[in-house]
FILUMKOL-265396 format. One record per residue (C-alpha): residue number from 1; x, y, z. Coordinates in nm, 3 decimals. Layout:
BEGIN
{node NUM; {X; Y; Z}}
...
END
This chain:
BEGIN
{node 1; {11.593; 11.801; 8.140}}
{node 2; {11.671; 11.679; 7.794}}
{node 3; {11.610; 11.330; 7.854}}
{node 4; {11.835; 11.072; 7.692}}
{node 5; {11.683; 10.774; 7.488}}
{node 6; {11.838; 10.415; 7.607}}
{node 7; {11.779; 10.211; 7.352}}
{node 8; {11.335; 10.273; 7.409}}
{node 9; {11.304; 10.337; 7.710}}
{node 10; {11.370; 10.730; 7.776}}
{node 11; {11.571; 10.780; 8.132}}
{node 12; {11.671; 11.198; 8.371}}
{node 13; {12.034; 11.210; 8.369}}
{node 14; {11.876; 11.294; 8.763}}
{node 15; {12.227; 11.379; 8.961}}
{node 16; {12.090; 11.356; 9.259}}
{node 17; {11.808; 11.244; 9.468}}
{node 18; {11.744; 11.636; 9.570}}
{node 19; {11.738; 11.682; 9.161}}
{node 20; {11.479; 11.452; 9.090}}
{node 21; {11.261; 11.541; 9.421}}
{node 22; {11.233; 11.888; 9.306}}
{node 23; {11.183; 11.790; 8.947}}
{node 24; {10.896; 11.569; 9.045}}
{node 25; {10.740; 11.878; 9.332}}
{node 26; {10.697; 12.047; 8.989}}
{node 27; {10.557; 11.831; 8.798}}
{node 28; {10.470; 11.508; 8.947}}
{node 29; {10.419; 11.135; 8.728}}
{node 30; {10.529; 10.813; 8.819}}
{node 31; {10.880; 10.800; 8.923}}
{node 32; {11.009; 10.482; 8.714}}
{node 33; {11.418; 10.264; 8.860}}
{node 34; {11.571; 10.192; 8.502}}
{node 35; {11.857; 9.954; 8.602}}
{node 36; {12.008; 9.731; 8.263}}
{node 37; {11.729; 9.461; 8.332}}
{node 38; {11.409; 9.645; 8.285}}
{node 39; {11.630; 9.864; 7.948}}
{node 40; {11.671; 9.489; 7.838}}
{node 41; {11.379; 9.324; 7.874}}
{node 42; {11.120; 9.608; 7.908}}
{node 43; {10.770; 9.532; 7.768}}
{node 44; {10.672; 9.817; 7.478}}
{node 45; {10.339; 9.866; 7.757}}
{node 46; {10.660; 9.840; 8.028}}
{node 47; {10.872; 10.097; 7.720}}
{node 48; {10.572; 10.349; 7.645}}
{node 49; {10.496; 10.424; 8.093}}
{node 50; {10.812; 10.505; 8.120}}
{node 51; {10.836; 10.730; 7.877}}
{node 52; {10.539; 10.962; 7.975}}
{node 53; {10.689; 10.966; 8.320}}
{node 54; {10.988; 11.006; 8.508}}
{node 55; {11.215; 10.716; 8.441}}
{node 56; {11.542; 10.747; 8.691}}
{node 57; {11.852; 10.605; 8.656}}
{node 58; {11.890; 10.331; 8.938}}
{node 59; {12.161; 10.085; 8.857}}
{node 60; {12.526; 10.154; 8.787}}
{node 61; {12.441; 9.995; 8.357}}
{node 62; {12.228; 10.312; 8.298}}
{node 63; {12.451; 10.567; 8.446}}
{node 64; {12.754; 10.445; 8.257}}
{node 65; {12.555; 10.434; 7.949}}
{node 66; {12.456; 10.812; 8.021}}
{node 67; {12.812; 10.889; 8.049}}
{node 68; {12.907; 10.772; 7.720}}
{node 69; {12.682; 10.950; 7.635}}
{node 70; {12.805; 11.307; 7.714}}
{node 71; {12.575; 11.331; 8.040}}
{node 72; {12.885; 11.334; 8.273}}
{node 73; {12.638; 11.473; 8.622}}
{node 74; {12.462; 11.173; 8.600}}
{node 75; {12.411; 10.947; 8.929}}
{node 76; {12.271; 10.660; 9.073}}
{node 77; {12.002; 10.598; 9.274}}
{node 78; {11.951; 10.319; 9.411}}
{node 79; {11.525; 10.353; 9.436}}
{node 80; {11.514; 10.182; 9.833}}
{node 81; {11.755; 10.523; 9.907}}
{node 82; {11.493; 10.737; 9.694}}
{node 83; {11.154; 10.705; 9.921}}
{node 84; {11.325; 10.771; 10.172}}
{node 85; {11.505; 11.089; 10.094}}
{node 86; {11.101; 11.216; 9.971}}
{node 87; {10.981; 11.133; 10.357}}
{node 88; {11.296; 11.283; 10.537}}
{node 89; {11.238; 11.568; 10.302}}
{node 90; {10.883; 11.630; 10.314}}
{node 91; {10.790; 11.463; 10.620}}
{node 92; {10.649; 11.783; 10.720}}
{node 93; {10.450; 11.952; 10.578}}
{node 94; {10.296; 11.649; 10.266}}
{node 95; {10.069; 11.348; 10.277}}
{node 96; {10.221; 10.984; 10.242}}
{node 97; {9.995; 10.631; 10.105}}
{node 98; {10.190; 10.309; 10.123}}
{node 99; {10.080; 10.061; 9.970}}
{node 100; {10.268; 9.688; 9.969}}
{node 101; {10.398; 9.293; 10.115}}
{node 102; {10.238; 9.164; 10.347}}
{node 103; {9.979; 9.277; 10.633}}
{node 104; {10.222; 9.206; 10.879}}
{node 105; {10.468; 9.448; 10.694}}
{node 106; {10.316; 9.709; 10.569}}
{node 107; {10.231; 9.737; 10.904}}
{node 108; {10.548; 9.735; 11.026}}
{node 109; {10.646; 9.929; 10.789}}
{node 110; {10.477; 10.208; 10.888}}
{node 111; {10.488; 10.165; 11.329}}
{node 112; {10.841; 10.220; 11.150}}
{node 113; {10.779; 10.574; 10.952}}
{node 114; {10.554; 10.722; 11.308}}
{node 115; {10.849; 10.623; 11.531}}
{node 116; {11.101; 10.743; 11.291}}
{node 117; {10.907; 11.068; 11.195}}
{node 118; {10.656; 11.093; 11.446}}
{node 119; {10.520; 11.422; 11.270}}
{node 120; {10.425; 11.221; 10.933}}
{node 121; {10.060; 11.225; 10.781}}
{node 122; {10.016; 10.905; 10.675}}
{node 123; {9.657; 10.892; 10.516}}
{node 124; {9.630; 10.571; 10.424}}
{node 125; {9.822; 10.232; 10.334}}
{node 126; {9.701; 9.851; 10.271}}
{node 127; {9.891; 9.532; 10.181}}
{node 128; {9.988; 9.433; 9.792}}
{node 129; {9.787; 9.182; 9.788}}
{node 130; {9.446; 9.344; 9.481}}
{node 131; {9.224; 8.983; 9.497}}
{node 132; {9.031; 9.096; 9.268}}
{node 133; {8.886; 9.435; 9.045}}
{node 134; {8.640; 9.514; 9.336}}
{node 135; {8.989; 9.569; 9.582}}
{node 136; {9.224; 9.771; 9.354}}
{node 137; {8.944; 9.954; 9.259}}
{node 138; {8.840; 10.024; 9.609}}
{node 139; {9.230; 10.117; 9.701}}
{node 140; {9.214; 10.424; 9.370}}
{node 141; {8.918; 10.598; 9.495}}
{node 142; {9.003; 10.547; 9.875}}
{node 143; {9.335; 10.746; 9.710}}
{node 144; {9.139; 10.961; 9.489}}
{node 145; {8.905; 11.090; 9.869}}
{node 146; {9.222; 11.115; 10.068}}
{node 147; {9.441; 11.297; 9.788}}
{node 148; {9.796; 11.226; 9.887}}
{node 149; {10.127; 11.410; 9.762}}
{node 150; {10.332; 11.088; 9.733}}
{node 151; {10.194; 10.714; 9.662}}
{node 152; {10.447; 10.425; 9.756}}
{node 153; {10.410; 10.135; 9.559}}
{node 154; {10.559; 9.816; 9.699}}
{node 155; {10.435; 9.449; 9.428}}
{node 156; {10.746; 9.391; 9.181}}
{node 157; {10.780; 9.550; 8.856}}
{node 158; {10.619; 9.565; 8.639}}
{node 159; {10.222; 9.522; 8.864}}
{node 160; {10.353; 9.826; 9.038}}
{node 161; {10.403; 10.056; 8.730}}
{node 162; {10.108; 9.907; 8.567}}
{node 163; {9.861; 10.029; 8.842}}
{node 164; {10.045; 10.356; 8.989}}
{node 165; {9.914; 10.456; 8.605}}
{node 166; {9.542; 10.352; 8.724}}
{node 167; {9.631; 10.565; 8.977}}
{node 168; {9.721; 10.812; 8.857}}
{node 169; {9.378; 10.924; 8.644}}
{node 170; {9.201; 10.953; 8.957}}
{node 171; {9.416; 11.141; 9.130}}
{node 172; {9.727; 11.409; 9.016}}
{node 173; {10.040; 11.317; 9.320}}
{node 174; {10.414; 11.207; 9.295}}
{node 175; {10.418; 10.794; 9.248}}
{node 176; {10.683; 10.571; 9.298}}
{node 177; {10.811; 10.222; 9.294}}
{node 178; {10.931; 10.064; 9.538}}
{node 179; {10.971; 9.599; 9.496}}
{node 180; {11.085; 9.522; 9.836}}
{node 181; {11.175; 9.806; 9.961}}
{node 182; {10.901; 9.780; 10.275}}
{node 183; {11.161; 9.450; 10.336}}
{node 184; {11.465; 9.656; 10.365}}
{node 185; {11.375; 9.896; 10.569}}
{node 186; {11.158; 9.643; 10.829}}
{node 187; {11.504; 9.492; 10.817}}
{node 188; {11.330; 9.184; 10.738}}
{node 189; {11.524; 9.119; 10.333}}
{node 190; {11.932; 9.262; 10.475}}
{node 191; {12.062; 9.498; 10.181}}
{node 192; {12.440; 9.501; 10.058}}
{node 193; {12.655; 9.672; 10.285}}
{node 194; {12.776; 9.993; 10.240}}
{node 195; {13.080; 9.917; 10.127}}
{node 196; {12.986; 9.693; 9.826}}
{node 197; {12.695; 9.964; 9.720}}
{node 198; {12.917; 10.234; 9.691}}
{node 199; {13.184; 10.005; 9.465}}
{node 200; {12.864; 9.906; 9.212}}
{node 201; {12.940; 9.574; 9.348}}
{node 202; {12.601; 9.558; 9.516}}
{node 203; {12.465; 9.349; 9.197}}
{node 204; {12.735; 9.118; 9.269}}
{node 205; {12.659; 9.070; 9.723}}
{node 206; {12.333; 8.992; 9.566}}
{node 207; {12.393; 8.720; 9.305}}
{node 208; {12.679; 8.547; 9.602}}
{node 209; {12.363; 8.560; 9.871}}
{node 210; {12.131; 8.436; 9.554}}
{node 211; {12.253; 8.217; 9.315}}
{node 212; {11.930; 8.225; 9.114}}
{node 213; {11.930; 8.520; 9.005}}
{node 214; {12.247; 8.428; 8.751}}
{node 215; {11.938; 8.386; 8.519}}
{node 216; {11.848; 8.676; 8.562}}
{node 217; {12.152; 8.880; 8.503}}
{node 218; {12.302; 8.645; 8.219}}
{node 219; {12.162; 8.971; 7.992}}
{node 220; {12.385; 9.160; 8.133}}
{node 221; {12.616; 9.099; 7.962}}
{node 222; {12.458; 9.238; 7.708}}
{node 223; {12.416; 9.490; 7.785}}
{node 224; {12.811; 9.576; 7.940}}
{node 225; {12.867; 9.489; 7.594}}
{node 226; {12.701; 9.759; 7.399}}
{node 227; {12.852; 10.010; 7.734}}
{node 228; {13.225; 9.886; 7.572}}
{node 229; {13.054; 9.873; 7.188}}
{node 230; {12.958; 10.255; 7.210}}
{node 231; {12.644; 10.123; 7.095}}
{node 232; {12.439; 10.424; 7.281}}
END
């Protein structure tokens, strides 16, 4: 499958979560969610990291742009859904390592996973508060020792991607950055209702409930203009 260049960020035009999983199992790497904000604001370092790994469309903006470029079957796959697709498909024969959130959140995430998937193999986990290089080195060493098949890191971008790349140098696996997905999974943060998600208006739901996000979302007008003006 060929990657498509969106203003310097190379994205795979995956048609479904299952296709992403199939690809990652054959070619382990870092799964990076790409949305309009990331296309607009990614640093050269983050762009290079995405281009070395597996960028997928996490927002409707990149989906519309790729469709304009002829990728008719590309689909939006939300990162907060993708990791659970992975767990559902692979929990009986693959192992997992989880990093992120407060201790309370990571404990609740692991407890729910073990309830939802009784046979899941969780090789290790820890909270996302790494206060020193020594703690980071110890985490990476633990992952290298336990050799999980999948590593989920919920720390926010770009920190999670940069950390995953350091992990990948010591242990080759499928990595995915999850942002706040553990909070959603454990019910601490409410996701937009399904009707909003189906209409690709999740961003609007979040804006209405978090007006402070307006500063982050104003640049998306530029992305919408690029699509309308066929700038891709």
